[in-house]
C-alpha positions in Angstrom: -76.7 -79.4 37.2 -74.4 -76.9 38.8 -73.1 -73.8 37.1 -69.6 -74.2 35.7 -67.6 -71.1 36.3 -68.1 -68.2 34.0 -70.0 -65.8 36.3 -70.0 -62.5 34.4 -66.9 -63.5 32.4 -64.5 -62.4 35.1 -65.1 -64.7 38.0 -64.5 -63.3 41.5 -67.2 -61.8 43.7 -69.1 -60.5 40.7 -69.3 -63.9 39.1 -70.5 -65.5 42.4 -73.2 -62.9 42.8 -74.3 -63.4 39.1 -74.5 -67.2 39.6 -76.6 -66.8 42.8 -78.9 -64.4 41.1 -79.4 -66.6 38.0 -79.8 -69.8 40.1 -82.4 -68.0 42.2 -84.3 -66.9 39.1 -84.5 -70.6 37.8 -85.0 -72.1 41.3 -88.8 -72.7 40.8 -88.3 -74.2 37.3 -87.1 -77.5 36.0 -84.2 -75.9 34.2 -80.7 -76.3 35.6 -78.2 -73.5 35.0 -75.0 -74.6 33.3 -73.2 -71.2 33.0 -74.1 -67.5 32.9 -72.2 -64.5 31.5 -72.7 -60.8 31.5 -72.8 -59.6 27.9 -73.6 -56.4 25.9 -76.4 -56.7 23.4 -76.5 -54.5 20.3 -78.9 -54.6 17.4 -77.1 -55.2 14.1 -78.2 -53.8 10.8 -76.8 -54.1 7.2 -75.1 -51.0 5.8 -74.9 -50.0 2.2 -71.6 -51.7 1.8 -73.0 -55.0 3.0 -71.4 -54.9 6.4 -73.1 -55.0 9.8 -73.2 -51.9 11.9 -74.1 -51.8 15.6 -76.3 -49.4 17.4 -76.4 -48.6 21.1 -75.7 -51.5 23.5 -77.8 -52.8 26.4 -76.5 -54.9 29.3 -77.9 -58.4 29.4 -77.1 -61.8 31.0 -76.8 -65.0 28.8 -77.7 -68.1 30.8 -77.2 -71.6 29.4 -79.7 -74.2 30.9 -80.5 -77.8 30.4 -83.6 -79.8 31.1 -83.9 -83.6 30.9 -86.2 -85.1 28.2 -88.2 -88.1 29.5 -88.5 -89.7 26.0 -84.9 -89.5 24.7 -83.1 -89.3 28.1 -81.2 -86.4 26.7 -81.1 -82.8 27.6 -83.1 -79.9 26.1 -80.6 -77.1 25.9 -81.8 -73.5 26.0 -80.1 -70.1 25.9 -81.9 -67.5 28.1 -81.5 -63.7 27.7 -82.1 -62.0 31.0 -82.4 -58.4 32.1 -81.1 -57.4 35.5 -83.3 -54.9 37.3 -83.2 -53.5 40.9 -85.9 -56.0 41.8 -84.1 -59.0 40.3 -83.7 -60.9 37.0 -86.4 -60.7 34.4 -86.7 -62.8 31.2 -86.2 -61.1 27.9 -85.7 -63.9 25.3 -85.3 -67.7 25.1 -83.5 -69.5 22.2 -83.5 -73.3 21.7 -80.1 -74.6 20.7 -81.6 -77.2 18.4 -82.3 -74.2 16.0 -78.7 -72.9 16.2 -77.1 -73.4 12.8 -74.3 -70.8 12.8 -71.9 -68.8 15.0 -70.4 -65.9 13.2 -67.7 -63.5 14.5 -68.2 -59.7 13.9 -65.3 -58.6 11.7 -65.6 -55.0 12.9 -64.6 -56.0 16.5 -60.8 -56.5 16.6 -61.0 -58.0 20.1 -62.9 -61.0 18.7 -65.3 -60.9 21.7 -68.4 -60.0 19.5 -70.4 -62.6 17.6 -73.8 -63.4 16.1 -75.8 -66.5 16.8 -77.8 -67.6 13.8 -81.0 -69.6 14.3 -82.8 -71.3 11.4 -86.3 -70.4 12.8 -85.4 -66.7 12.7 -84.3 -66.4 9.0 -87.6 -64.9 7.9 -87.5 -62.2 10.5 -87.1 -58.6 9.0 -84.9 -57.5 11.8 -81.2 -58.4 11.8 -80.0 -60.8 14.6 -78.5 -59.2 17.7 -74.8 -59.1 18.4 -73.4 -60.3 21.7 -70.2 -58.9 23.2 -68.4 -60.6 26.1 -65.9 -59.0 28.4 -62.9 -61.1 27.5 -61.8 -63.7 24.9 -61.7 -66.4 27.6 -65.4 -65.7 28.4 -66.2 -66.0 24.7 -64.3 -69.3 24.3 -65.9 -70.6 27.5 -69.4 -69.8 26.3 -69.0 -71.0 22.7 -67.1 -74.2 23.5 -69.8 -75.0 26.1 -72.5 -74.4 23.5 -70.7 -76.6 20.9 -70.1 -79.4 23.3 -73.8 -79.5 24.4 -75.0 -79.4 20.8 -72.7 -82.3 19.8 -73.6 -84.5 22.8 -77.4 -83.8 22.8 -78.2 -82.9 19.2 -75.5 -85.0 17.3 -74.3 -82.0 15.4 -72.5 -78.7 15.8 -73.3 -75.3 14.3 -71.2 -73.8 11.6 -68.3 -71.6 12.8 -67.6 -68.5 10.7 -64.8 -66.0 11.2 -63.3 -67.7 14.3 -60.1 -69.8 14.8 -61.4 -73.3 15.5 -57.8 -74.5 16.4 -57.5 -71.7 19.0 -60.9 -72.7 20.5 -59.9 -76.4 20.6 -56.6 -75.7 22.3 -58.5 -73.5 24.8 -61.0 -76.2 25.4 -58.2 -78.7 26.0 -56.5 -76.4 28.5 -59.8 -75.7 30.4 -61.6 -79.0 30.0 -62.6 -79.2 33.6 -64.6 -76.0 33.4 -66.7 -77.2 30.4 -70.1 -78.8 30.9 -70.8 -82.4 30.2 -73.9 -84.5 30.1 -75.8 -87.2 28.3 -77.7 -90.3 28.8 -74.9 -92.1 30.6 -73.7 -89.3 32.9 -77.1 -88.1 34.2 -76.6 -89.5 37.7 -73.1 -88.1 37.9 -74.5 -84.7 36.9 -77.2 -84.8 39.5 -74.9 -85.9 42.2 -72.4 -83.2 41.3 -75.3 -80.7 41.5 -76.1 -81.7 45.0 -72.5 -81.8 46.3 -71.5 -78.6 44.6 -68.7 -80.3 42.7 -67.7 -79.4 39.1 -68.6 -81.8 36.3 -65.6 -83.5 34.7 -65.1 -83.6 30.9 -65.2 -87.1 29.5 -65.4 -86.2 25.8 -63.4 -83.5 24.2 -64.3 -81.3 21.3 -61.5 -83.0 19.1 -60.9 -86.8 19.3 -57.6 -88.4 20.2 -56.8 -89.6 16.7 -57.6 -86.1 15.3 -55.3 -84.6 17.9 -52.4 -86.9 16.9 -52.9 -86.2 13.2 -52.9 -82.4 13.9 -49.7 -82.7 16.0 -48.0 -84.7 13.2 -49.0 -82.2 10.6 -47.7 -79.3 12.8 -44.5 -81.3 13.3 -43.7 -81.5 9.6 -43.8 -77.7 9.4 -41.6 -77.3 12.4 -38.8 -79.6 10.9 -35.8 -77.6 9.8 -37.1 -74.2 10.9 -34.3 -73.9 13.4 -31.7 -74.1 10.5 -32.4 -70.9 8.5 -29.9 -71.3 5.7 -30.9 -74.9 5.1 -34.5 -74.0 5.1 -33.9 -71.2 2.6 -32.0 -73.5 0.3 -34.8 -75.9 0.5 -37.4 -73.3 -0.5 -35.3 -72.2 -3.5 -35.0 -75.8 -4.8 -38.7 -76.3 -4.4 -39.5 -73.0 -6.2 -37.1 -73.9 -9.1 -38.7 -77.4 -9.4 -42.1 -75.9 -9.4 -41.3 -73.4 -12.2 -39.7 -76.1 -14.3 -42.8 -78.2 -13.9 -45.0 -75.2 -15.0 -42.9 -74.7 -18.2 -43.0 -78.3 -19.0 -46.7 -78.4 -18.7 -47.1 -75.3 -21.0 -44.9 -77.0 -23.7 -46.9 -80.2 -23.6 -50.2 -78.3 -24.0 -49.2 -76.4 -27.3 -51.2 -78.6 -29.8 -54.2 -78.2 -27.6 -53.8 -74.4 -27.5 -53.5 -74.3 -31.4 -56.7 -76.2 -31.8 -58.5 -73.9 -29.4 -57.2 -70.9 -31.3 -58.6 -72.2 -34.5 -62.0 -72.8 -33.0 -61.8 -69.3 -31.6 -61.1 -67.8 -35.0 -64.1 -69.7 -36.5 -66.3 -68.5 -33.7 -65.1 -65.0 -34.2 -66.1 -65.1 -37.9 -69.6 -66.3 -36.9 -69.9 -63.6 -34.4 -68.9 -61.0 -37.0 -71.5 -62.3 -39.4 -74.1 -62.3 -36.6 -73.2 -58.7 -35.7 -73.6 -57.6 -39.4 -77.1 -59.3 -39.5 -78.0 -57.7 -36.2 -77.0 -54.3 -37.5 -79.2 -54.7 -40.6 -82.2 -55.8 -38.5 -81.5 -52.9 -36.1 -81.7 -50.4 -39.0 -85.0 -51.9 -40.2 -86.4 -51.9 -36.7 -85.4 -48.3 -36.2 -87.2 -47.2 -39.4 -90.2 -49.2 -38.4 -90.3 -47.6 -35.0 -90.0 -44.1 -36.5 -93.0 -44.9 -38.8 -95.0 -46.2 -35.9 -94.2 -43.1 -33.8 -95.2 -40.8 -36.7 -98.5 -42.7 -37.1 -99.2 -42.5 -33.3 -98.5 -38.7 -33.3 -100.9 -38.2 -36.2 -103.5 -40.3 -34.4 -103.1 -38.4 -31.1 -103.5 -35.1 -32.9 -106.6 -36.3 -34.6 -108.0 -37.6 -31.3 -107.2 -34.3 -29.6 -108.7 -32.3 -32.4 -111.9 -34.4 -32.2 -112.1 -33.9 -28.4 -111.5 -30.2 -28.7 -114.2 -29.9 -31.4 -116.7 -31.8 -29.3 -115.9 -29.6 -26.2 -116.1 -26.5 -28.3 -119.5 -27.5 -29.7 -120.7 -28.3 -26.2 -119.4 -25.0 -24.8 -121.0 -23.1 -27.7 -124.3 -24.8 -27.1 -124.1 -23.9 -23.3 -123.2 -20.3 -24.2 -126.1 -20.1 -26.7 -128.4 -21.5 -24.1 -127.3 -18.8 -21.7 -127.6 -16.1 -24.3 -131.1 -17.1 -25.5 -134.1 -15.3 -24.1 -137.3 -17.3 -23.8 -140.2 -15.5 -25.5 -142.6 -16.1 -22.6 -140.2 -14.5 -20.1 -139.6 -11.5 -22.4 -143.3 -11.0 -22.8 -143.9 -11.0 -19.0 -141.0 -8.7 -18.3 -141.9 -6.2 -21.0 -145.6 -6.0 -20.8 -147.0 -8.4 -18.2 -149.6 -7.4 -15.6 -149.1 -7.5 -11.8 -152.5 -8.9 -10.8 -152.5 -11.6 -8.1 -153.2 -14.4 -10.6 -150.1 -13.4 -12.7 -147.7 -13.1 -9.8 -146.2 -16.6 -10.1 -145.3 -15.9 -13.8 -143.8 -12.6 -12.8 -141.7 -14.2 -10.0 -140.5 -17.0 -12.4 -139.5 -14.4 -15.0 -137.7 -12.3 -12.4 -135.8 -15.4 -11.1 -134.8 -16.3 -14.7 -133.6 -12.7 -15.4 -131.6 -12.7 -12.2 -129.9 -16.0 -13.0 -129.3 -14.9 -16.6 -127.5 -11.7 -15.6 -125.5 -13.6 -13.0 -124.5 -16.3 -15.5 -122.8 -13.6 -17.7 -120.4 -12.6 -14.9 -117.4 -14.4 -13.5 -117.1 -17.0 -12.1 -120.2 -18.4 -13.8 -118.9 -17.4 -17.2 -115.3 -18.0 -18.4 -113.3 -14.8 -18.4 -112.4 -15.5 -22.1 -116.1 -15.1 -23.1 -116.7 -11.8 -21.2 -115.4 -9.6 -23.9 -117.1 -11.5 -26.8 -119.4 -9.3 -28.9 -122.3 -11.7 -28.6 -122.0 -11.7 -24.8 -121.8 -7.9 -24.6 -124.8 -7.5 -26.9 -126.8 -10.0 -24.9 -125.9 -8.2 -21.6 -127.1 -4.9 -23.0 -130.3 -6.6 -24.0 -130.8 -8.1 -20.6 -130.0 -4.7 -18.9 -132.7 -3.1 -21.0 -135.2 -5.8 -20.1 -134.2 -5.4 -16.4 -134.7 -1.6 -16.4 -138.1 -1.9 -18.1 -139.3 -4.4 -15.6 -138.0 -2.5 -12.6 -139.6 0.7 -13.8 -143.0 -1.0 -14.4 -142.9 -2.8 -11.1 -141.9 0.3 -9.1 -144.7 2.4 -10.7 -147.2 -0.3 -9.9 -146.2 -0.8 -6.3 -146.2 2.9 -5.5 -149.7 3.2 -6.8 -150.7 0.0 -5.1 -149.5 1.2 -1.6 -151.3 4.5 -2.0 -154.6 2.9 -3.2 -154.7 0.3 -0.4 -154.1 3.0 2.3 -156.6 5.4 0.8 -159.2 2.7 0.8 -158.6 2.1 4.5 -158.6 5.8 5.4 -161.9 6.3 3.5 -163.6 3.5 5.6 -164.5 4.9 9.0 -165.0 1.4 10.4 -161.2 1.1 10.6 -160.9 3.9 13.3 -162.2 4.6 16.8 -165.6 6.4 16.9 -167.6 8.1 19.6 -168.4 5.6 22.3 -166.2 2.9 20.8 -162.4 2.4 21.0 -161.1 0.5 17.9 -157.9 -1.4 18.1 -156.0 -0.8 14.8 -155.9 -4.0 12.7 -153.4 -4.2 9.8 -153.8 -7.9 9.1 -155.6 -7.3 5.8 -153.0 -4.7 4.7 -150.1 -7.0 5.4 -151.8 -9.9 3.7 -152.2 -7.8 0.5 -148.6 -6.5 0.7 -147.2 -10.0 1.3 -148.4 -10.9 -2.2 -145.6 -8.7 -3.6 -142.9 -9.5 -1.0 -140.9 -11.9 -3.2 -141.1 -9.5 -6.1 -139.5 -6.8 -3.9 -136.7 -9.2 -3.1 -136.2 -9.8 -6.8 -136.2 -6.0 -7.4 -133.5 -5.7 -4.8 -131.4 -8.3 -6.5 -132.0 -6.7 -9.9 -131.6 -3.1 -8.9 -131.1 -2.2 -5.2 -131.4 1.5 -5.9 -135.1 1.0 -6.9 -136.0 0.2 -3.3 -135.4 3.7 -2.1 -138.4 5.3 -3.8 -140.6 2.3 -3.0 -139.7 2.6 0.7 -140.5 6.3 0.7 -143.8 5.7 -1.0 -144.7 2.9 1.5 -143.7 5.1 4.5 -145.7 8.1 3.2 -148.8 6.1 2.7 -148.7 4.1 5.9 -147.8 7.2 7.9 -151.1 8.8 7.0 -152.9 5.7 8.2 -151.0 5.4 11.5 -151.4 9.1 12.4 -155.1 9.0 11.7 -155.5 5.8 13.8 -153.5 7.3 16.7 -155.4 10.7 16.6 -158.8 9.1 16.5 -157.9 6.6 19.3 -156.4 9.3 21.5 -159.4 11.6 21.1 -161.9 8.9 21.9 -159.7 7.7 24.8 -159.7 11.2 26.4 -163.4 11.6 25.8 -164.4 8.3 27.3 -162.3 8.8 30.5 -164.5 10.6 33.1 -162.6 12.2 36.0 -162.6 15.6 37.8 -159.9 18.0 37.0 -157.3 18.8 39.7 -156.5 22.4 40.5 -152.8 21.5 40.7 -152.4 23.6 43.9 -151.6 20.9 46.4 -151.4 23.3 49.4 -154.9 24.5 48.8 -157.1 23.7 51.7 -159.9 22.6 49.5 -158.0 19.5 48.5 -158.2 17.8 51.8 -154.5 17.2 52.2 -154.1 16.1 48.6 -155.1 12.6 49.4 -156.6 12.3 46.0 -156.0 14.2 42.8 -159.2 16.2 42.6 -161.0 16.9 45.8 -160.9 13.2 46.8 -161.8 11.8 43.4 -159.9 8.7 42.1 -157.7 9.6 39.1 -156.3 6.2 38.4 -158.3 6.1 35.1 -156.0 8.8 33.8 -152.8 6.6 34.1 -154.9 3.6 33.0 -155.8 5.5 29.8 -152.1 6.3 29.1 -151.2 2.7 29.7 -153.9 1.5 27.4 -152.5 3.9 24.7 -149.1 2.3 25.0 -150.5 -1.2 25.3 -152.3 -0.8 22.0 -149.9 1.3 19.9 -146.4 0.3 21.1 -146.7 -3.4 20.0 -148.4 -2.1 16.8 -145.5 0.2 16.0 -143.0 -2.5 16.8 -144.8 -4.9 14.5 -145.0 -2.4 11.8 -141.3 -1.7 12.1 -140.5 -5.4 12.0 -142.8 -6.0 9.0 -141.4 -3.0 7.2 -137.8 -4.1 7.7 -138.5 -7.6 6.3 -141.0 -6.5 3.7 -138.6 -3.9 2.3 -135.6 -6.3 2.4 -133.4 -4.5 4.9 -130.3 -6.6 5.7 -130.6 -6.4 9.4 -131.1 -8.9 12.2 -134.7 -9.7 13.0 -136.5 -7.0 15.0 -138.2 -7.8 18.3 -141.8 -8.2 17.3 -143.3 -8.1 20.8 -143.5 -5.5 23.6 -144.0 -6.1 27.3 -147.7 -6.9 27.0 -149.0 -10.2 26.1 -152.6 -9.2 25.3 -152.1 -8.2 21.7 -153.1 -10.3 18.7 -150.6 -12.6 17.2 -149.3 -11.4 13.8 -149.9 -14.3 11.6 -149.5 -12.3 8.4 -146.0 -11.0 9.1 -143.2 -12.2 6.9 -139.6 -12.9 7.7 -136.5 -12.3 5.7 -136.2 -16.0 5.2 -139.6 -16.0 3.5 -138.7 -13.2 1.2 -135.3 -14.2 0.0 -135.1 -17.8 1.0 -131.8 -17.3 2.9 -130.8 -16.9 6.5 -130.3 -13.5 8.2 -126.8 -12.2 8.4 -124.9 -13.3 11.4 -123.9 -9.8 12.3 -125.7 -6.5 12.3 -125.0 -4.2 9.3 -124.5 -0.7 10.6 -125.2 1.0 7.3 -128.4 -1.0 6.7 -129.5 -0.3 10.3 -129.0 3.4 9.9 -131.0 3.4 6.6 -133.8 1.4 8.4 -134.0 3.9 11.2 -134.2 6.8 8.8 -137.1 5.0 6.9 -138.8 4.3 10.2 -138.6 8.0 11.1 -140.5 8.7 7.9 -142.9 5.9 8.6 -143.9 6.9 12.1 -143.0 10.6 12.3 -145.9 12.7 13.7 -147.5 10.0 15.7 -145.7 11.2 18.8 -147.9 14.3 19.0 -150.9 12.2 19.9 -148.9 10.5 22.7 -147.8 14.0 24.0 -151.5 15.1 23.9 -152.5 12.2 26.2 -149.5 13.0 28.6 -150.5 16.7 28.8 -154.1 15.8 29.3 -153.3 13.4 32.2 -151.0 16.1 33.8 -153.8 18.6 33.7 -156.2 16.2 35.5 -153.7 15.0 38.1 -150.0 15.9 38.0 -149.1 13.1 40.4 -150.2 10.5 37.8 -146.9 11.4 36.0 -145.3 9.0 38.5 -147.3 6.0 37.4 -147.0 7.0 33.7 -143.2 7.2 34.1 -143.1 3.7 35.5 -145.3 2.3 32.6 -143.1 4.1 30.1 -139.9 2.7 31.6 -141.4 -0.8 31.6 -142.0 -0.6 27.8 -138.7 1.1 27.2 -136.7 -1.7 29.0 -138.5 -4.3 26.9 -137.2 -2.9 23.6 -133.8 -4.1 22.4 -131.2 -1.6 21.3 -131.4 -2.5 17.7 -135.1 -3.2 17.5 -137.5 -0.5 16.2 -135.2 2.4 16.9 -138.0 4.9 16.4 -140.1 3.2 19.0 -137.3 3.5 21.5 -136.9 7.2 20.7 -140.6 7.7 21.0 -140.7 6.1 24.5 -137.6 8.0 25.5 -139.3 11.3 24.4 -142.4 10.3 26.3 -140.3 9.7 29.4 -138.7 13.1 29.0 -142.1 14.7 28.5 -143.5 13.1 31.6 -140.4 14.1 33.6 -140.7 17.6 32.4 -144.4 17.8 33.4 -143.7 16.3 36.8 -140.8 18.6 37.4 -143.1 21.4 36.5 -145.5 20.3 39.2 -142.7 20.0 41.7 -141.5 23.5 40.9 -145.0 24.9 41.4 -145.3 23.1 44.7 -141.9 24.3 45.7 -142.9 27.9 44.8 -146.1 27.6 46.9 -143.9 26.5 49.9 -141.6 29.5 49.4 -144.6 31.9 49.3 -146.2 30.4 52.4 -147.5 33.4 54.4 -144.4 35.4 53.9 -143.7 38.2 56.4 -146.6 37.1 58.6 -146.1 35.9 62.2 -146.8 32.1 62.3 -147.7 30.0 65.3 -148.1 26.2 65.6 -147.5 23.6 62.9 -147.2 25.1 59.4 -149.9 23.9 57.0 -147.5 22.4 54.4 -146.0 19.9 56.9 -149.1 17.6 57.2 -150.0 18.2 53.6 -146.5 17.0 52.4 -147.0 13.8 54.4 -150.2 13.1 52.6 -148.6 14.1 49.3 -145.6 11.7 49.9 -148.0 8.9 50.9 -149.8 9.2 47.6 -146.6 9.5 45.6 -145.4 6.3 47.2 -148.6 4.5 46.1 -148.1 5.6 42.5 -144.4 4.5 42.1 -143.8 1.9 39.4 -140.6 0.5 38.1 -137.7 3.0 37.9 -139.8 6.0 38.8 -138.3 5.9 42.3 -135.4 8.2 41.3 -137.8 10.8 40.0 -139.8 10.7 43.3 -136.7 10.9 45.4 -135.5 13.9 43.6 -138.9 15.6 44.2 -138.7 14.7 47.9 -135.2 16.3 48.2 -136.3 19.5 46.5 -139.5 19.9 48.5 -138.2 18.9 51.9 -135.1 21.1 51.5 -137.4 24.1 50.7 -139.8 23.2 53.6 -136.9 23.2 56.1 -135.4 26.4 54.7 -138.8 28.2 54.8 -139.4 26.9 58.3 -136.1 28.3 59.5 -136.9 31.6 57.8 -140.3 31.9 59.3 -139.0 31.1 62.8 -136.5 33.9 62.6 -139.4 36.5 62.3 -140.1 36.2 66.0 -136.9 35.2 67.9 -138.9 34.9 71.2 -141.0 32.0 69.9 -138.4 30.7 67.4 -137.5 27.5 69.2 -141.2 26.7 70.0 -142.1 27.0 66.3 -139.2 24.9 65.2 -139.7 22.1 67.7 -143.4 21.9 67.0 -142.9 21.7 63.2 -140.0 19.3 63.3 -142.0 17.1 65.7 -145.0 17.2 63.3 -142.7 16.2 60.4 -141.4 13.3 62.3 -144.8 12.1 63.4 -146.2 12.3 59.9 -143.2 10.8 58.2 -142.5 7.9 60.7 -144.1 5.1 58.6 -142.7 6.3 55.3 -139.2 6.9 56.7 -139.0 3.2 57.6 -139.3 2.2 53.9 -138.0 5.2 51.9 -134.3 5.8 52.4 -134.5 9.4 51.2 -137.2 10.3 53.7 -135.4 8.4 56.4 -132.4 10.8 55.8 -134.7 13.9 56.3 -136.4 12.2 59.2 -133.0 12.0 60.9 -132.3 15.6 60.1 -135.6 16.7 61.5 -134.9 14.7 64.7 -131.6 16.4 65.2 -133.1 19.8 64.6 -135.9 19.0 67.1 -133.5 18.0 69.8 -131.5 21.2 69.4 -134.7 23.4 69.5 -135.9 21.5 72.6 -132.6 22.1 74.4 -132.6 25.8 73.6 -136.3 26.2 74.7 -135.8 24.3 78.0 -132.8 26.3 78.8 -134.8 29.5 78.2 -137.6 28.3 80.6 -135.1 27.4 83.3 -133.2 30.6 83.0 -136.4 32.6 83.3 -136.7 31.7 87.0 -133.3 30.4 88.1 -130.8 32.3 85.9 -129.3 34.2 88.8 -128.6 31.0 90.8 -127.0 29.1 87.9 -124.9 32.1 86.9 -123.6 32.4 90.5 -122.7 28.7 90.5 -121.0 29.0 87.1 -118.9 31.9 88.3 -117.9 30.0 91.4 -116.9 27.0 89.3 -114.8 29.2 87.0 -113.1 30.8 90.0 -112.1 27.4 91.4 -109.6 27.1 88.7 -107.5 29.8 90.4 -108.2 29.6 94.1 -109.1 26.9 96.6 -112.6 26.2 97.8 -111.8 27.5 101.4 -110.8 30.9 100.0 -114.1 31.3 98.1 -116.2 32.9 100.9 -113.6 35.6 101.3 -113.8 36.7 97.7 -115.5 40.0 96.8 -119.0 39.2 95.5 -118.8 35.6 96.6 -119.3 35.9 100.3 -121.8 33.9 102.3 -124.0 37.0 102.4 -124.0 37.2 98.6 -124.8 33.5 98.5 -127.8 33.9 100.8 -129.1 36.8 98.7 -128.9 34.7 95.6 -130.6 31.7 97.1 -133.4 33.8 98.5 -134.0 35.5 95.2 -134.1 32.3 93.3 -135.5 29.6 95.6 -138.0 31.5 97.7 -141.5 30.3 96.7 -140.1 27.6 94.5 -143.2 25.5 95.0 -145.2 28.2 93.3 -142.6 28.9 90.6 -142.7 25.4 89.1 -146.5 25.5 88.3 -145.9 28.9 86.8 -143.2 27.5 84.6 -145.5 24.6 83.5 -148.3 27.1 82.6 -145.8 29.2 80.7 -144.8 26.2 78.6 -148.4 25.3 78.1 -149.2 28.8 76.9 -146.3 28.7 74.4 -147.2 25.4 72.8 -150.1 24.8 70.4 -149.6 21.1 70.3 -150.8 19.7 73.6 -149.2 16.3 72.9 -145.7 17.7 73.1 -146.1 19.2 76.6 -145.6 15.9 78.6 -142.4 15.1 76.8 -141.1 18.6 77.1 -141.9 18.7 80.8 -140.0 15.5 81.4 -137.0 16.9 79.6 -137.4 20.1 81.7 -137.2 18.1 84.9 -134.2 16.1 83.7 -132.2 19.1 82.6 -133.2 21.2 85.7 -132.3 18.5 88.1 -128.9 17.9 86.4 -128.1 21.6 86.8 -129.5 21.8 90.4 -127.4 18.8 91.5 -124.3 20.4 90.0 -125.0 23.7 91.9 -125.5 21.7 95.2 -122.2 19.9 94.8 -120.3 23.2 94.1 -121.9 25.0 97.1 -121.2 22.1 99.4 -117.6 22.2 98.4 -117.1 25.9 98.8 -119.7 26.8 101.5 -120.1 23.7 103.7 -121.9 25.8 106.4 -124.5 27.1 104.0 -126.6 24.1 102.8 -128.8 24.5 99.7 -132.4 24.6 100.6 -134.4 22.9 99.3 -131.8 20.1 98.6 -131.8 18.1 95.4 -133.8 15.3 97.0 -136.3 17.8 98.3 -136.5 19.3 94.9 -137.3 15.9 93.4 -140.1 15.4 95.9 -141.5 18.8 94.9 -141.5 17.7 91.2 -143.0 14.4 92.2 -145.8 16.0 94.2 -146.5 18.5 91.4 -150.0 18.0 90.0 -150.9 19.3 86.5 
């Protein structure tokens, strides 16, 4: 079926494009396009006044299609809503016309181009039906008359038309009959043929039949008669109006009896109504009184129920208050006069817990604020406070005596301490086990009266301090007594030490630093454990202390307690600065005095071998780095003090060694390598072997101080005899380089001094070689230098004619310097050999002598050949090289 006009409502090119696009969209389906129009869709809604309102509009295309039904030989008519996109048409909605039951115009649109299609299958939808707006009224008539015609032909009915002029639509359909679609069982072939040939389908049935059209024309004709004669028509209307009024008056007069009868019945009915109203008034008064009585009864019942509930709540609250205020006799007996033996501790703890809860229950928010000022509550609080103070005083006295008695027992038993020939590791497991019995009671004392912990902490610190100092003193004494090693003189330049290769005349002093390390290995973990146990046992509100040092060979502390065990709660998430400061003050009291025994071991080790301070420094640094900043603050201070003490002793040794260098044979003529050069090399080698951890900085500082002094003293001694100054310098700087070569490759500080010694050696060698050369050939080289300086002002040809630079002067200079040169060179070699005490330096110095001499000799030869071409230098530079080459040592 071909499309019949209507492309976009306006025809033209746009309508043709729309038809083609719609036909292309349905090309692959069985639907045939009848017509298509561009419309504007808007969603309608019901306003408060009951009218429809429209929202934003969207462009759409309405396409009317038909598809033949094989059973009824009629068409299935559908209305398609299409969206036009850049890629083509897309389906949006499909309506079947068999469900169309109403077409309603939108009253708010004065153009009449907007309408609503009502479908019976969409009545239950919660959304209002959409509104469709066409471009022109002709497009609207075209679309709706086509829909009505297809519904009548294929469905046998037409939908209801609301708000539209049906006559106007009928006249429009008659005028445009050829553009309307047709179809049915009889015209199917014609429709198909028209589709193929592109012809328009003719209209064989109109919307209004022929008979109806004639009746409508006759009716309209009656109204048209006489309209052209205005006066006659006016007279006619007046006569008809007069007749109508007369008829009305006649009808009223004829109906008077009926009206009187109706009035009588109305009067009777009015009397009945008045009687009924009187009865209703009486009943209303009675009902009002009854309602008031019922309300009064209900109010009294509500008050009674409320009073009963309040009385019950009051009784319950008073019972709870009495329960809180009552003191069980068994708890009162325990708190007032109970014993603190181990067997009775569960009863003591239970009574403490009850007392804590009882005191807490009398404070807000556990107790209502209205009860706080009651006399009974105040009296009971006073009674509980007395009970608390009694128990806290008794428990504090007991614990102070208990701590003192336990420690006195351990001090009196010598088996707890080191004895002659036997080092005893301190063991506090039994002490902690005994104290752990009262850990929870301490927690309860803290909850009851936090100020009571101060004296208890002091008593515990005083008692345990005596034990720790006794253990450290006995252990340190036995440790020193059991360590067998020879004592060092401390004078590292003394010839009896054999270069200071070992600490005491070649003896191994490693046992000294081992003894110090053992002292730390035994006592540092012990002190850290004691600090951790003290912090948790005495209920300090701090984060857990680090219970382990850097060594793993100590016993595990199975008897330690944690804060969780003492109070049943987790540790605070953040460190409490005030508590941490209080803890460190208590730890100072607990461990004060024990540092003296560590100092004694350090001083003892220094006296035996001062260099062992290096290894002790490394051991101390290793323990110090293992302690956290907030863990066992006193232990950190102890290790820091030990580090300072060791540094002080080592610096003392360095100062003494430095003083020995400065006093080295002062004001005495020195020859050869000074004794402190090789001894320092041996000392540096041993110091490198003793370095551990961060003691590198200490050793490097010692190197800098000693080497700076060595070089300064060397320069000072060399200045005593200027004649042999360079020989002394080059021999000693060479000895320093030879002895420091291996260490300089691995020690940056020594490498820097090695480079300094190398530069000083080169300078001394240059000065010495120049002095040897000038001893024999100074006149020749000075003459050549003067000639070279004079060449800046005159030409080489004028040189022989200058005063003092004649050829005769040249011959005299050459004869004085080069006559017997074959004998002069061995004499110069012997002179160097006589000056040097280190034979190994002579070959290298002689080679340097040959290089420097030949460089100067060749320079002289070039200047003389330039100024005195007739006076050749004899021997020449090549001949001089042969003389050196044939020289036999």
